[in-house]
C-alpha positions in Angstrom: -7.8 107.4 -45.5 -8.4 104.1 -47.1 -6.9 101.8 -49.7 -8.9 99.5 -51.9 -9.5 98.1 -55.3 -12.5 98.7 -57.6 -11.5 96.0 -60.2 -10.9 96.2 -63.9 -8.1 97.6 -66.0 -7.8 101.4 -66.1 -6.0 103.5 -68.6 -8.3 106.6 -68.5 -7.8 109.3 -65.9 -10.2 109.4 -63.0 -12.5 112.4 -62.7 -13.4 114.3 -59.5 -16.7 116.3 -59.4 -19.1 117.3 -56.7 -17.5 115.1 -54.0 -17.3 112.0 -56.1 -14.6 110.2 -58.1 -15.5 108.6 -61.4 -13.5 105.8 -62.9 -14.0 104.3 -66.4 -12.4 100.8 -67.0 -11.2 99.5 -70.3 -13.9 96.9 -70.1 -16.5 99.6 -70.2 -17.6 99.8 -66.6 -17.9 103.1 -64.8 -17.5 103.1 -61.1 -18.4 106.0 -58.8 -17.0 106.4 -55.3 -17.3 109.0 -52.6 -14.2 111.2 -52.2 -13.7 110.8 -48.5 -11.8 109.1 -45.7 -13.8 105.8 -45.9 -14.5 103.7 -49.0 -18.0 104.1 -50.3 -19.0 102.8 -53.7 -22.0 104.7 -55.0 -22.6 103.1 -58.4 -21.4 100.7 -61.1 -22.5 101.5 -64.7 -21.5 99.1 -67.5 -21.9 100.4 -71.0 -21.1 97.1 -72.6 -18.3 98.4 -74.8 -14.5 98.8 -74.6 -13.4 102.3 -73.4 -9.9 103.7 -73.3 -10.6 107.4 -73.2 -10.9 109.6 -70.1 -14.2 111.3 -69.3 -14.8 114.8 -70.6 -17.0 117.4 -68.9 -18.6 120.6 -70.2 -21.3 122.7 -68.5 -22.7 119.9 -66.4 -22.6 117.3 -69.1 -20.5 114.1 -68.9 -19.1 112.6 -72.1 -17.9 109.0 -72.4 -16.2 107.8 -75.6 -16.1 104.1 -76.3 -14.6 102.5 -79.4 -17.8 102.8 -81.3 -20.0 105.5 -79.6 -20.0 108.8 -77.8 -22.3 109.0 -74.9 -23.7 112.3 -73.5 -25.0 112.1 -69.9 -26.8 114.9 -68.1 -29.4 115.6 -65.5 -32.9 116.2 -66.9 -34.4 119.5 -66.0 
């Protein structure tokens, strides 16, 4: 396997879903990596707000809570 750093300060628990691992930093940046034997960063998604809470998931919907907002992310369709 691999060892690496994605940067940022993290107090929220990572989330595993569909072969990916999702991290949310306290600085408000989400990082998505492949769950595998080699490091592969898939995305960085800043929301521009401080976040301390772990992700929540329900029926294919991802929820992100910042200090001032609650975001709902889902695939259109």
